[in-house]
N, C-alpha and C positions, 0 to 999 in steps of 0.2 A: 247794153252797159249800164248805156246813162240816164235811162230808166231806173236804175235799180239803184245809183246816185240818187236820182231827185226823192226814190220812195225815201233811204236808207233819210235826208234833209228832214223830211216828212214827218216823219218814226221824233226823230229827234227835236223840233216846234215843236212836235205834240205836246213830249216829256216834257218839253220850258216849261212852256202853254203849266202841263199840268201840279209842276215844280213850282210853281209862279206863286199858282190859286194855294198850293199848303202851303211854304212858306215864307213865301213873299222875299223868294231869292232866286238866283240864278248860276247856277252856276259855271263860272267861267270857264271852265275843260268843254259843257257842254255846247256851250256858246262860242266856244272857237274852232273845235265841229262841224257845226254850220256854217259856220267863213270858210271850214276848210274843205267840205263838201266843195265848196260853189268851188273851188284852184282846178278838182279832185276832175270836177266838170269840165270843163275849163280843155285842163290838158288831154283827157278822153274826146273828146270833140276837137284836136287840134283847131281853136277859135285863136282869129286873127288878135296877133298882138294885142293892138286899138283897141280891141273888145274889153280882154284884160284890163287894160289900161282906163278905161273909162267906166268900168264898174269899181279898180280896186279909187280911182281920184272921186265918187261917189262914195262910195264906203267911208274914208279916210277923212272928204267935206259935212256929213251926215256924225262924224266920229269927230269931230271939233267940235260941229254946235252943240250935239248932247252934252259933252263936257262941258258947253256953258252952262246949259242947261242944269247940269248935277253940279256948278260949281254956285249955286245961283237956289241951289233944295228942291230946282221943279220937277225932278229926273232922278233915278236910284243909277247908282251904277254900273250895276246887271241890263235897266234898262238900257242906258247907253251904248256898253257894249253893245248891246243883242240887236237894239236898231241899226248900229252901223255893218253888225255878220249880214242884216236879212235887206237891207238898202244895198251892199256889196253884191247880191245876188239879182237886188231888180237892174243896179246899171243907170245909165240914161235914157234907156229907154222907158222903164216903168216905176223910175220913181213915184212922180207923179202919180200914179195910179195906185200903187202901193202906199204913198202918202196917204191916200185919199179914204181908202180902205186902213187903214190903220190909225187915221184920226176919227170916220163914225164909228169903229168898232168899240173904240178906246170911247166916245165920248155916250154909246151905247151903255157900257159896261158902264158907264160914273152915272148914269142917269140909274141903272141898277142899284148899285152903293148907296147911292139920295134911295130911291123906294125905302129900299129895304131898313134902313135906317128909319125912314120917316114912320112902318110897320114896330120896327121894334125898336127905334133908341140903338146908340154904339155898342151896349155889354156881348159881347161874343155869346154867355151863360144866357142870354134872355132867346136866343134863335134855335131857330127847329136844327138837328144837324146837317139837316142838305145844305142849309143855308151860311154855316159855321167856316168855308172857307172863302164867305164874302161880307165876312166881319168889317162893316168898316172903321171900326177904332182901327184896325189894323194896316188901310190903306188902299190903292186899290192896282192892280194888278197888272199892270199895263204890259207886262210879259205876253197877256193872253193877247191882245192888240195885237202887241208886233206877231206874236206866233201867223195871227191872219195874214196879216200880210204878207209873211212870209211864206203865206200859202199859195197864195199869187205869187208870190215874187217865183216861185219855184216852177210852176206849170202856168201860166201865163204865157213866155215866149212858143207855150209851143199850139198855143192856140191861133188859129189860122188867117186872122187876121192881123195878127200881132210882127210885126214883123223882125228878124232878131237886127240884135245893133253891134 
């Protein structure tokens, strides 16, 4: 049953990444589902209260930090909420590795957008149809990078060298 919860979370993460690519939006319901699936996982696994509190604390801290980033216009509101849901899954033990994955994949995504802009300009009409979801004028679909970090947060606790926190 726990694997099923993780698989459903992965489907939601992939759906959010694809939706962000297409529409540059992250639906609140889907983001809430990702967070809710972590709570379901904890309840089904009978995890310790301290574990849940640690994960809630990391999620709340990330939400507060990302809300500040949103206030300054550095991050979209959906990205801020999605980041909090991802780091709820990561918790204290996996926060740094997940942050590294999100940051590096965001960097690669940003560099890809710069390369597309250099080759084709800003206009979406000039892009081949395959690249249109990555049109530089539409902004960076950071939900893709967050989803990659989320996939890591969902499955990394099962790796043998990662102890549960």
